[in-house]
C-alpha beads as a LAMMPS data file, in Angstrom:
LAMMPS data file: protein, C-alpha beads

355 atoms
354 bonds

1 atom types
1 bond types

-500.0 500.0 xlo xhi
-500.0 500.0 ylo yhi
-500.0 500.0 zlo zhi

Masses

1 110.0

Atoms # bond

1 1 1 -2.664 -11.387 -19.172
2 1 1 -1.907 -13.609 -16.757
3 1 1 -1.249 -12.134 -13.329
4 1 1 2.021 -11.877 -11.816
5 1 1 1.819 -14.087 -8.800
6 1 1 5.535 -14.145 -8.577
7 1 1 5.924 -10.698 -8.455
8 1 1 2.894 -10.016 -6.382
9 1 1 4.444 -12.926 -3.625
10 1 1 8.126 -10.780 -3.940
11 1 1 6.548 -7.361 -2.630
12 1 1 4.629 -9.225 -0.280
13 1 1 8.284 -11.123 1.358
14 1 1 9.453 -7.259 1.864
15 1 1 9.953 -6.164 4.794
16 1 1 8.938 -2.652 4.596
17 1 1 7.540 -0.619 7.228
18 1 1 7.132 3.548 7.052
19 1 1 10.765 4.619 7.552
20 1 1 12.265 1.845 6.722
21 1 1 10.665 1.262 2.658
22 1 1 14.239 0.077 1.124
23 1 1 14.027 -3.615 0.445
24 1 1 10.687 -2.965 -1.166
25 1 1 11.813 -0.158 -3.282
26 1 1 14.577 -2.467 -4.295
27 1 1 12.383 -5.315 -5.543
28 1 1 10.503 -1.983 -7.671
29 1 1 13.848 -1.277 -8.830
30 1 1 15.341 -4.593 -10.149
31 1 1 11.567 -5.200 -11.803
32 1 1 11.650 -2.271 -13.909
33 1 1 14.902 -1.964 -14.662
34 1 1 14.394 -3.377 -18.313
35 1 1 11.661 -0.855 -19.088
36 1 1 13.118 2.202 -17.281
37 1 1 15.918 3.530 -15.242
38 1 1 14.590 4.200 -11.349
39 1 1 15.161 7.407 -9.586
40 1 1 15.169 8.446 -6.098
41 1 1 14.817 10.839 -3.794
42 1 1 16.684 11.072 0.174
43 1 1 13.663 10.693 1.884
44 1 1 12.905 7.232 -0.017
45 1 1 10.543 7.565 -3.031
46 1 1 10.980 5.699 -6.128
47 1 1 10.155 6.363 -9.953
48 1 1 10.827 5.554 -13.239
49 1 1 9.447 6.648 -16.745
50 1 1 8.413 5.286 -19.637
51 1 1 8.296 7.519 -23.340
52 1 1 10.106 9.897 -21.214
53 1 1 9.236 13.228 -23.823
54 1 1 5.858 12.727 -24.328
55 1 1 2.983 14.416 -23.277
56 1 1 0.567 14.843 -21.017
57 1 1 2.649 13.708 -18.081
58 1 1 0.772 10.695 -16.552
59 1 1 1.439 9.253 -12.740
60 1 1 0.898 6.206 -11.342
61 1 1 1.534 6.192 -7.857
62 1 1 0.598 3.609 -4.507
63 1 1 2.858 3.896 -1.717
64 1 1 5.273 1.137 -0.665
65 1 1 5.529 1.169 3.563
66 1 1 3.478 -1.101 5.204
67 1 1 2.340 -1.082 8.838
68 1 1 4.858 -1.985 11.724
69 1 1 6.370 -1.450 14.720
70 1 1 9.543 -0.238 16.541
71 1 1 11.950 -1.106 19.571
72 1 1 11.824 1.445 21.856
73 1 1 13.781 -0.293 25.341
74 1 1 15.156 -3.558 26.311
75 1 1 14.818 -4.047 29.691
76 1 1 17.547 -6.080 32.644
77 1 1 16.350 -9.480 31.719
78 1 1 15.770 -9.234 27.850
79 1 1 12.421 -8.830 27.184
80 1 1 11.344 -5.806 24.302
81 1 1 9.521 -3.160 24.776
82 1 1 8.282 -1.488 21.292
83 1 1 5.605 1.077 19.682
84 1 1 3.971 1.732 16.946
85 1 1 4.290 2.510 13.015
86 1 1 1.162 3.673 11.348
87 1 1 -1.982 1.479 12.668
88 1 1 -1.281 -1.401 14.238
89 1 1 -4.072 -2.589 16.342
90 1 1 -2.509 -3.483 19.987
91 1 1 -5.452 -6.471 20.263
92 1 1 -3.686 -8.600 17.513
93 1 1 -0.549 -8.933 18.728
94 1 1 -0.649 -10.826 22.123
95 1 1 0.312 -14.362 21.813
96 1 1 1.790 -13.752 17.827
97 1 1 4.618 -14.264 16.590
98 1 1 6.459 -11.070 15.159
99 1 1 10.386 -10.717 13.380
100 1 1 12.424 -7.769 14.094
101 1 1 14.418 -6.554 11.322
102 1 1 17.920 -6.118 13.291
103 1 1 21.370 -4.965 11.712
104 1 1 23.106 -8.477 11.298
105 1 1 19.543 -10.287 9.847
106 1 1 15.957 -10.992 11.455
107 1 1 15.127 -12.078 14.750
108 1 1 11.951 -13.928 15.954
109 1 1 9.883 -12.971 18.948
110 1 1 6.861 -13.976 20.833
111 1 1 4.809 -10.921 21.865
112 1 1 3.526 -11.393 25.280
113 1 1 1.028 -10.358 28.283
114 1 1 -0.187 -10.812 31.688
115 1 1 -1.374 -14.306 31.786
116 1 1 -5.743 -14.142 31.286
117 1 1 -5.764 -16.184 34.512
118 1 1 -3.976 -13.885 36.250
119 1 1 -5.830 -10.988 35.016
120 1 1 -8.987 -8.961 37.371
121 1 1 -12.333 -8.898 35.372
122 1 1 -11.711 -5.310 34.858
123 1 1 -8.183 -6.615 33.004
124 1 1 -9.631 -9.203 30.984
125 1 1 -12.844 -7.215 29.865
126 1 1 -10.254 -4.350 27.475
127 1 1 -7.502 -4.706 25.218
128 1 1 -4.373 -4.640 26.089
129 1 1 -2.655 -1.250 25.913
130 1 1 1.412 -1.552 23.391
131 1 1 3.100 -0.798 27.383
132 1 1 0.506 -3.858 28.209
133 1 1 2.591 -5.946 25.841
134 1 1 6.372 -6.815 25.302
135 1 1 8.373 -9.088 22.885
136 1 1 10.501 -12.550 23.723
137 1 1 13.410 -13.133 21.503
138 1 1 14.545 -15.479 23.963
139 1 1 17.146 -13.699 25.570
140 1 1 18.064 -13.423 29.104
141 1 1 19.636 -10.372 29.930
142 1 1 19.463 -7.119 28.155
143 1 1 23.170 -7.737 26.554
144 1 1 22.304 -10.702 25.259
145 1 1 19.328 -8.937 23.657
146 1 1 21.330 -5.981 22.180
147 1 1 23.692 -8.673 20.739
148 1 1 20.824 -9.517 18.437
149 1 1 18.923 -6.381 18.545
150 1 1 18.945 -2.341 18.871
151 1 1 16.381 0.326 19.845
152 1 1 15.201 1.827 16.559
153 1 1 15.017 -1.481 14.747
154 1 1 11.771 -2.129 13.339
155 1 1 8.855 -5.381 13.676
156 1 1 6.735 -6.356 11.182
157 1 1 4.084 -9.382 11.186
158 1 1 6.276 -12.752 9.357
159 1 1 6.107 -12.444 5.523
160 1 1 3.593 -14.878 3.817
161 1 1 1.543 -15.865 0.620
162 1 1 -1.250 -17.877 2.057
163 1 1 -3.104 -19.180 -0.592
164 1 1 -6.750 -19.442 0.025
165 1 1 -10.018 -20.705 -2.036
166 1 1 -11.109 -19.193 -5.190
167 1 1 -7.273 -17.305 -5.926
168 1 1 -7.152 -15.103 -3.138
169 1 1 -4.520 -15.072 -1.034
170 1 1 -3.092 -13.870 2.709
171 1 1 -0.565 -11.581 3.185
172 1 1 0.313 -8.937 6.099
173 1 1 1.428 -6.332 3.209
174 1 1 -0.729 -6.775 0.619
175 1 1 -1.944 -2.412 1.888
176 1 1 -0.180 -1.132 -0.183
177 1 1 2.067 -3.788 -1.984
178 1 1 -1.135 -5.109 -4.336
179 1 1 -1.390 -1.101 -5.534
180 1 1 2.721 -1.186 -6.261
181 1 1 1.588 -4.259 -8.214
182 1 1 -0.680 -1.903 -10.129
183 1 1 1.829 0.857 -10.835
184 1 1 4.396 -1.642 -12.069
185 1 1 2.468 -4.093 -13.814
186 1 1 0.868 -0.847 -15.750
187 1 1 4.413 0.472 -16.992
188 1 1 4.649 -2.948 -18.102
189 1 1 1.185 -3.190 -20.412
190 1 1 1.764 0.180 -21.399
191 1 1 6.186 -0.171 -22.230
192 1 1 4.754 -3.568 -24.664
193 1 1 2.386 -0.945 -26.416
194 1 1 2.858 2.564 -26.013
195 1 1 1.723 6.381 -27.207
196 1 1 2.097 9.622 -26.850
197 1 1 1.816 9.854 -22.500
198 1 1 4.885 10.102 -20.836
199 1 1 3.822 7.686 -17.917
200 1 1 5.635 7.272 -14.857
201 1 1 5.772 5.069 -12.141
202 1 1 6.147 6.008 -8.556
203 1 1 6.176 4.283 -4.984
204 1 1 5.990 6.654 -2.290
205 1 1 7.190 5.936 1.565
206 1 1 5.460 7.515 5.074
207 1 1 2.171 6.552 3.613
208 1 1 1.351 4.985 7.123
209 1 1 2.473 7.581 9.163
210 1 1 2.414 11.476 7.572
211 1 1 1.641 11.495 3.868
212 1 1 5.375 12.380 3.554
213 1 1 6.812 10.988 0.326
214 1 1 3.754 12.344 -1.492
215 1 1 3.971 15.535 -0.326
216 1 1 7.492 15.467 -1.878
217 1 1 5.954 13.923 -4.712
218 1 1 3.638 16.456 -5.681
219 1 1 6.580 19.347 -5.379
220 1 1 8.692 17.840 -7.273
221 1 1 6.815 16.589 -10.453
222 1 1 3.651 17.978 -10.756
223 1 1 2.514 15.705 -13.815
224 1 1 -0.661 16.423 -15.917
225 1 1 -2.212 13.707 -14.724
226 1 1 -2.221 11.563 -11.328
227 1 1 -3.429 7.730 -10.917
228 1 1 -3.535 6.750 -7.436
229 1 1 -3.731 3.302 -6.511
230 1 1 -4.621 1.927 -2.431
231 1 1 -6.001 -0.337 -0.870
232 1 1 -9.767 0.177 0.191
233 1 1 -12.238 -2.202 2.447
234 1 1 -13.607 -5.039 0.807
235 1 1 -17.905 -5.072 2.018
236 1 1 -18.248 -8.796 1.208
237 1 1 -16.393 -9.114 4.839
238 1 1 -18.894 -10.152 7.612
239 1 1 -17.931 -7.489 9.903
240 1 1 -19.111 -4.433 7.205
241 1 1 -21.993 -3.122 5.825
242 1 1 -22.073 -1.734 2.094
243 1 1 -24.543 0.973 3.000
244 1 1 -22.082 2.927 5.383
245 1 1 -18.915 2.168 2.908
246 1 1 -20.332 4.154 0.100
247 1 1 -21.205 0.964 -1.884
248 1 1 -20.506 -2.637 -2.615
249 1 1 -16.748 -3.640 -3.068
250 1 1 -16.100 -7.008 -3.446
251 1 1 -12.988 -9.176 -3.895
252 1 1 -12.990 -10.505 -7.650
253 1 1 -15.050 -7.964 -9.467
254 1 1 -11.892 -5.235 -10.160
255 1 1 -10.616 -2.061 -9.186
256 1 1 -12.909 0.548 -6.779
257 1 1 -13.350 3.452 -8.934
258 1 1 -14.023 6.600 -6.126
259 1 1 -16.319 9.088 -7.163
260 1 1 -16.536 12.156 -5.168
261 1 1 -14.084 14.390 -3.232
262 1 1 -11.335 11.601 -4.144
263 1 1 -10.139 13.014 -7.268
264 1 1 -11.311 14.894 -10.659
265 1 1 -14.488 14.296 -11.936
266 1 1 -14.385 14.122 -15.709
267 1 1 -10.991 11.998 -14.970
268 1 1 -13.196 9.640 -13.030
269 1 1 -15.815 9.253 -15.363
270 1 1 -12.755 8.798 -17.907
271 1 1 -11.771 5.670 -16.382
272 1 1 -15.270 4.389 -16.270
273 1 1 -16.140 4.604 -20.177
274 1 1 -12.592 3.441 -20.704
275 1 1 -12.826 0.287 -18.174
276 1 1 -16.510 -0.361 -20.367
277 1 1 -14.637 0.113 -23.546
278 1 1 -11.722 -2.152 -22.953
279 1 1 -13.460 -4.777 -21.147
280 1 1 -12.275 -4.066 -17.422
281 1 1 -14.465 -5.065 -14.453
282 1 1 -14.750 -2.044 -12.108
283 1 1 -16.879 -1.415 -8.817
284 1 1 -17.697 2.721 -8.453
285 1 1 -17.960 3.992 -4.941
286 1 1 -18.838 7.106 -3.701
287 1 1 -16.336 8.965 -1.533
288 1 1 -17.799 12.149 0.377
289 1 1 -14.510 12.593 2.750
290 1 1 -11.186 11.918 3.279
291 1 1 -9.465 8.747 1.370
292 1 1 -6.853 8.671 3.561
293 1 1 -4.490 7.832 0.852
294 1 1 -1.792 9.581 -0.260
295 1 1 -4.549 11.135 -3.121
296 1 1 -5.203 14.260 -0.869
297 1 1 -1.390 15.693 -0.765
298 1 1 -1.199 14.961 -4.520
299 1 1 -4.124 16.831 -4.967
300 1 1 -3.197 19.627 -3.369
301 1 1 -0.176 20.295 -5.277
302 1 1 -2.805 21.992 -7.156
303 1 1 -1.728 21.104 -11.237
304 1 1 -2.898 17.209 -11.982
305 1 1 -6.336 15.762 -12.705
306 1 1 -6.190 13.296 -10.005
307 1 1 -7.949 9.670 -10.055
308 1 1 -8.614 7.377 -7.010
309 1 1 -8.813 3.566 -7.162
310 1 1 -8.000 0.820 -5.004
311 1 1 -7.754 -2.975 -4.504
312 1 1 -10.682 -4.839 -2.696
313 1 1 -9.202 -6.128 1.141
314 1 1 -10.136 -7.913 3.708
315 1 1 -8.732 -7.614 7.628
316 1 1 -6.775 -4.262 6.764
317 1 1 -3.825 -3.603 8.673
318 1 1 -3.722 -7.343 10.166
319 1 1 -1.294 -10.588 10.106
320 1 1 -3.253 -11.772 6.925
321 1 1 -4.813 -8.915 4.605
322 1 1 -6.818 -10.420 2.213
323 1 1 -6.920 -9.906 -1.822
324 1 1 -7.716 -11.503 -5.058
325 1 1 -4.344 -10.518 -7.121
326 1 1 -6.764 -10.403 -10.832
327 1 1 -8.206 -6.970 -8.826
328 1 1 -4.675 -5.439 -8.967
329 1 1 -3.865 -6.884 -12.404
330 1 1 -7.284 -5.360 -13.533
331 1 1 -5.945 -2.294 -12.213
332 1 1 -2.881 -2.120 -14.081
333 1 1 -4.241 -2.919 -17.319
334 1 1 -6.772 -0.201 -16.510
335 1 1 -4.276 2.259 -15.950
336 1 1 -2.339 1.448 -18.927
337 1 1 -5.165 2.012 -21.076
338 1 1 -6.297 5.287 -19.657
339 1 1 -3.001 6.400 -20.148
340 1 1 -3.351 5.690 -23.973
341 1 1 -6.424 7.468 -24.362
342 1 1 -4.933 10.509 -22.686
343 1 1 -2.572 10.515 -25.306
344 1 1 -4.986 11.073 -27.789
345 1 1 -5.082 15.047 -28.385
346 1 1 -4.385 15.674 -24.740
347 1 1 -6.850 19.046 -23.799
348 1 1 -5.714 20.421 -20.639
349 1 1 -9.266 22.268 -20.295
350 1 1 -11.343 18.985 -20.531
351 1 1 -10.596 18.543 -16.621
352 1 1 -11.296 21.887 -15.854
353 1 1 -14.380 21.643 -13.584
354 1 1 -16.910 24.119 -15.000
355 1 1 -20.873 23.648 -14.272

Bonds

1 1 1 2
2 1 2 3
3 1 3 4
4 1 4 5
5 1 5 6
6 1 6 7
7 1 7 8
8 1 8 9
9 1 9 10
10 1 10 11
11 1 11 12
12 1 12 13
13 1 13 14
14 1 14 15
15 1 15 16
16 1 16 17
17 1 17 18
18 1 18 19
19 1 19 20
20 1 20 21
21 1 21 22
22 1 22 23
23 1 23 24
24 1 24 25
25 1 25 26
26 1 26 27
27 1 27 28
28 1 28 29
29 1 29 30
30 1 30 31
31 1 31 32
32 1 32 33
33 1 33 34
34 1 34 35
35 1 35 36
36 1 36 37
37 1 37 38
38 1 38 39
39 1 39 40
40 1 40 41
41 1 41 42
42 1 42 43
43 1 43 44
44 1 44 45
45 1 45 46
46 1 46 47
47 1 47 48
48 1 48 49
49 1 49 50
50 1 50 51
51 1 51 52
52 1 52 53
53 1 53 54
54 1 54 55
55 1 55 56
56 1 56 57
57 1 57 58
58 1 58 59
59 1 59 60
60 1 60 61
61 1 61 62
62 1 62 63
63 1 63 64
64 1 64 65
65 1 65 66
66 1 66 67
67 1 67 68
68 1 68 69
69 1 69 70
70 1 70 71
71 1 71 72
72 1 72 73
73 1 73 74
74 1 74 75
75 1 75 76
76 1 76 77
77 1 77 78
78 1 78 79
79 1 79 80
80 1 80 81
81 1 81 82
82 1 82 83
83 1 83 84
84 1 84 85
85 1 85 86
86 1 86 87
87 1 87 88
88 1 88 89
89 1 89 90
90 1 90 91
91 1 91 92
92 1 92 93
93 1 93 94
94 1 94 95
95 1 95 96
96 1 96 97
97 1 97 98
98 1 98 99
99 1 99 100
100 1 100 101
101 1 101 102
102 1 102 103
103 1 103 104
104 1 104 105
105 1 105 106
106 1 106 107
107 1 107 108
108 1 108 109
109 1 109 110
110 1 110 111
111 1 111 112
112 1 112 113
113 1 113 114
114 1 114 115
115 1 115 116
116 1 116 117
117 1 117 118
118 1 118 119
119 1 119 120
120 1 120 121
121 1 121 122
122 1 122 123
123 1 123 124
124 1 124 125
125 1 125 126
126 1 126 127
127 1 127 128
128 1 128 129
129 1 129 130
130 1 130 131
131 1 131 132
132 1 132 133
133 1 133 134
134 1 134 135
135 1 135 136
136 1 136 137
137 1 137 138
138 1 138 139
139 1 139 140
140 1 140 141
141 1 141 142
142 1 142 143
143 1 143 144
144 1 144 145
145 1 145 146
146 1 146 147
147 1 147 148
148 1 148 149
149 1 149 150
150 1 150 151
151 1 151 152
152 1 152 153
153 1 153 154
154 1 154 155
155 1 155 156
156 1 156 157
157 1 157 158
158 1 158 159
159 1 159 160
160 1 160 161
161 1 161 162
162 1 162 163
163 1 163 164
164 1 164 165
165 1 165 166
166 1 166 167
167 1 167 168
168 1 168 169
169 1 169 170
170 1 170 171
171 1 171 172
172 1 172 173
173 1 173 174
174 1 174 175
175 1 175 176
176 1 176 177
177 1 177 178
178 1 178 179
179 1 179 180
180 1 180 181
181 1 181 182
182 1 182 183
183 1 183 184
184 1 184 185
185 1 185 186
186 1 186 187
187 1 187 188
188 1 188 189
189 1 189 190
190 1 190 191
191 1 191 192
192 1 192 193
193 1 193 194
194 1 194 195
195 1 195 196
196 1 196 197
197 1 197 198
198 1 198 199
199 1 199 200
200 1 200 201
201 1 201 202
202 1 202 203
203 1 203 204
204 1 204 205
205 1 205 206
206 1 206 207
207 1 207 208
208 1 208 209
209 1 209 210
210 1 210 211
211 1 211 212
212 1 212 213
213 1 213 214
214 1 214 215
215 1 215 216
216 1 216 217
217 1 217 218
218 1 218 219
219 1 219 220
220 1 220 221
221 1 221 222
222 1 222 223
223 1 223 224
224 1 224 225
225 1 225 226
226 1 226 227
227 1 227 228
228 1 228 229
229 1 229 230
230 1 230 231
231 1 231 232
232 1 232 233
233 1 233 234
234 1 234 235
235 1 235 236
236 1 236 237
237 1 237 238
238 1 238 239
239 1 239 240
240 1 240 241
241 1 241 242
242 1 242 243
243 1 243 244
244 1 244 245
245 1 245 246
246 1 246 247
247 1 247 248
248 1 248 249
249 1 249 250
250 1 250 251
251 1 251 252
252 1 252 253
253 1 253 254
254 1 254 255
255 1 255 256
256 1 256 257
257 1 257 258
258 1 258 259
259 1 259 260
260 1 260 261
261 1 261 262
262 1 262 263
263 1 263 264
264 1 264 265
265 1 265 266
266 1 266 267
267 1 267 268
268 1 268 269
269 1 269 270
270 1 270 271
271 1 271 272
272 1 272 273
273 1 273 274
274 1 274 275
275 1 275 276
276 1 276 277
277 1 277 278
278 1 278 279
279 1 279 280
280 1 280 281
281 1 281 282
282 1 282 283
283 1 283 284
284 1 284 285
285 1 285 286
286 1 286 287
287 1 287 288
288 1 288 289
289 1 289 290
290 1 290 291
291 1 291 292
292 1 292 293
293 1 293 294
294 1 294 295
295 1 295 296
296 1 296 297
297 1 297 298
298 1 298 299
299 1 299 300
300 1 300 301
301 1 301 302
302 1 302 303
303 1 303 304
304 1 304 305
305 1 305 306
306 1 306 307
307 1 307 308
308 1 308 309
309 1 309 310
310 1 310 311
311 1 311 312
312 1 312 313
313 1 313 314
314 1 314 315
315 1 315 316
316 1 316 317
317 1 317 318
318 1 318 319
319 1 319 320
320 1 320 321
321 1 321 322
322 1 322 323
323 1 323 324
324 1 324 325
325 1 325 326
326 1 326 327
327 1 327 328
328 1 328 329
329 1 329 330
330 1 330 331
331 1 331 332
332 1 332 333
333 1 333 334
334 1 334 335
335 1 335 336
336 1 336 337
337 1 337 338
338 1 338 339
339 1 339 340
340 1 340 341
341 1 341 342
342 1 342 343
343 1 343 344
344 1 344 345
345 1 345 346
346 1 346 347
347 1 347 348
348 1 348 349
349 1 349 350
350 1 350 351
351 1 351 352
352 1 352 353
353 1 353 354
354 1 354 355
């Protein structure tokens, strides 16, 4: 089935850094409405079920927040100070256009810093800290700026969905709207040909800062199987080495299944077998430590057999992350196929590790 580029474009257009996820969650709610009524909690998590009385209970989940910045101060000349929401690299910001999402609408700004011509050699040799940068929104006074924005407003890179060669795209929000795409499309594929299992799509919040959304969801849901989808560093990048990353991870070669500490080994092997039988291209990466995703929090609930897989991505946490959307569509097909396979005579003991 063809990749739904318009869905991915709509997800990436929603400005939703951690703590401000509602615009992206609304995209999920609207898209799933024809097949399932979404529910939410006060933290901001959103979920919906297909075959709600079915068994086993399988959850396919991805976090819907993105990295960003937040307004912390406005000086007497209208210049805006800011801090990070999640892992933003300060050296990527000088000279860039950012968008401050004020209550009256988006406000464009440009990141400034001391000109290099006026720096000492020591200053030029290091990346500028955030406190050495500011955002110029064009205001001349604090009052003018505060008529447009306020302290606590979120800031993002401008939304973009930049077409590249070979069916690839650049966007600042592929981490993790590519994973959320997988969850939505997995629900749609499964709803078209449902089986005995209950499938829940869960879009979590607060992953980029505290993993709080996953912690809350793990306590609430207690499913039988959890499929956690995020993005992962592509090794087909001049700056990275496959030997150090745990294996080759290439754009266009399919979703990346994490094998090792990232989940249940029996479920991981089942996923690889299902992918082979269904003709879905996948890649396998060794995972010897933390995934730095929601997976650890969801596994720690101690209930669900957990599978972790990811969508290959270049330039993580930047203004233009790069993915090949076909990898996300393949991930959705895989999640739906795994759910159908788990419907065939569910046996929880199969996923209890034994020597």
